[in-house]
N, C-alpha and C positions, 0 to 999 in steps of 0.2 A: 369175078367169083372167087371167094373165099378156098384157098387150099386145105383139102384136107388132111388131118394127122392122122396117120396110122401107129395106134401108140396100144403097146397093152394094158388091160385096167391096172397093172399095179405101177404103171410108170406114169398114167394119166395125171396125177397129182403131182407128180415132180416136175414134168413137163410145165404145166401150166403154173407154176413159182418161176422156171426157167423164163417164162414169157414175160410174166408178172415185172422180173428183175429189169430185162432189156427195154421193157417201155419205160418203167422209173430212169432208166438209165438216159432214153431218148427224150423224157422230159425234163432232164438236168435234177431229176429230184435225189436227193442223198439222205437216207435214214439213218440216224444214228445207231451202230450195231446193238445198243441193249432193245430197243424200239421196234428194231428188224421185222422179229416173228411174227409181232404178234400186227404190225402195220399190215405184212402183206399177207397173212391170216386173212385178216379181214376184207384186204382186197379180192383176194382169193374167195369168199364168199359174197361178194357183192358184186364184182366185176366193174367196181366204184374206184377210180383214183382218184379220188376229191379225199379220201378218208388218209390219203400221206399228208393232205395239208392241213386237216381240220382235226384229226385227234392231237390232243392234247396229255402230256406225260408229266405229274408230278417229279421233283428229285429222286432220279432211282429207283422210280414205281415198279417196274418189272422185276427188281433186283428185289424189293421189298413184298411183291405180290406171292413171288415164288417161294421165298423163305418162309410166309407163310404158310402156303402151302405144305411145306417140308414141314414146318409143325404143328401139322395136323389142323388146320383153319377150315372152319366150313364154308358152303358156298348157298349163298341164298338168293335167286331170282324173283323177278316180277311178274315171271309168266311161267306156263306147264312147259310151252314152247320151248322157253331158253332151258329151261329144267332138263326137257329129254333131248337137247342139243349136245349137255355138256356130256365128258368120259369121265362116265363115274367111276371107273375101275380104275385110273390112274390116279384118282384122288383119293381114292379109297384106302390106296396103297400108301397113301401117307397118314393115314387115321381120320379123313375130312371122308364129311357128308356132302350133300346135294339139297337143298331143301326149295319148295317153294308153298306158300300157305296161302296162296288164292283160294284155292275149292275148300277150305276151312271151312265147315258150316258155321261156326262161331265168328269166325271173319265175317261173314257176308253178313250174318244177322249185326253185329256191332256195327259194321257200316252203314248198314239201314237205320239201324237205330241214331248216329250221331249226323246221320245225311253225309259220309265223305264218301272217299273212294275203299275198295279193300285195298289197292295197294297201300295205301297210308296204314292203315289195320295192320295189315303182312306183315310191317317193319316192327310194331310192336310188338309181335309173336316174335321174330328176328330176333330182337334184341335181348327176348330172354332165354336164349342158347346159352348162356354162361362160358362161351368160348368167343375166340377171334372169330369173326366174319367177314368173308369178302361179298359184299353185295355186286350183285350183275343185273343195272336194272336197265331192259331194252325197251320198255312199252310205256310207264306210269311216271311223268313227272311229277305225280303227285308223292312217289314214293322217294324220290327225291327231296321234296320239299319237305316230306317229314325228319328225313335223316336230317338234313340242315337244322330242323327245329330244335334236333336231339344234339347234334354238336353245340350248338348255339348256346342252349341252356343247360349242356355237361351233366345231362341226366343221362346220355351211352355214347359213346365214342365208339365207331366203324373202324374195322380193323385196316379196310382199303372200300374204296368205290371206284366200279366200272358206270359211269353215266353215260350212256347211248339210247334215250328214250326218242322216239321217232315221232315225230309230229307237227302239230301248229299251235295248241294251247299251250303254255305256259314252258314247253320245252326248253327252247333258249334261255328263259329265265332260272330254270331249275337248273339247268347246268351251269350255269354261273355261280348259282350261288355254291356248288360244292366247288366249283376251281378257286374259292375266295377262302375255301377254309384250309386249315391246314392237314388234314387227312389224307392220305396216300392214297392217287386217282389215275384212272385213264378216263376223259372226258372227250366225247366227240364234239367241238362245238358247230352250230349249224339245228337245223333242222333234221338232219339224215341219223338215221342207228335204226335199231330193231332188236330184238330176239335173236336173231339168226346171228347180230355182231356180238350182242353179250352175250352168246355159247362161243362165238368164234374167238374173241377175248380170254376168255378161260380158257380152252382148249391149245392155243398157242402158249399161253403159260403153264399149262399142264402136258403137253406134249415134249417140250424141250424135256422136263423133270422126269417122261418115263422112260426117256431112250437107253 
């Protein structure tokens, strides 16, 4: 039977990260220093150590994402769940806002009219923000595919893409499309991901700046 650890409320997260570090060491996994905070927070959120192997970071991804936040970039999510999980107070400290257009009535209407997903249409709304945008996609591969189309035809260039949708249909293919681009990114290869993972990555970036 697992031993019960008696921790004060404020000590639980710290102890969790301590355990994660110990387990990574036992598994012989060494995470690059720049990527450590993001990877460990994702593991902390999911209790899944596979992310230590499947998270893919473009060159200097964490540094670039944090610089965007410092310069006031906004974050756009593909679910209200991810939106709710992001620490908006820290983001606002640097002039940024978090958005999700999925519940917008116009988005729903256009999606129905075109017979496409709301996630794809919501990316069009995000492209009209007229400022640098970090996209945090944790649910809809169609959102990533729409961003990929934008990148390919040159009509809109995301400042940064967090591509971690979860599922079985077009999920892996959509992630691989983003990996092919020169846009700075953090992508989780394979089927795993989710809104909680997207929010965790955003928060890992924000918490280091908010200290």
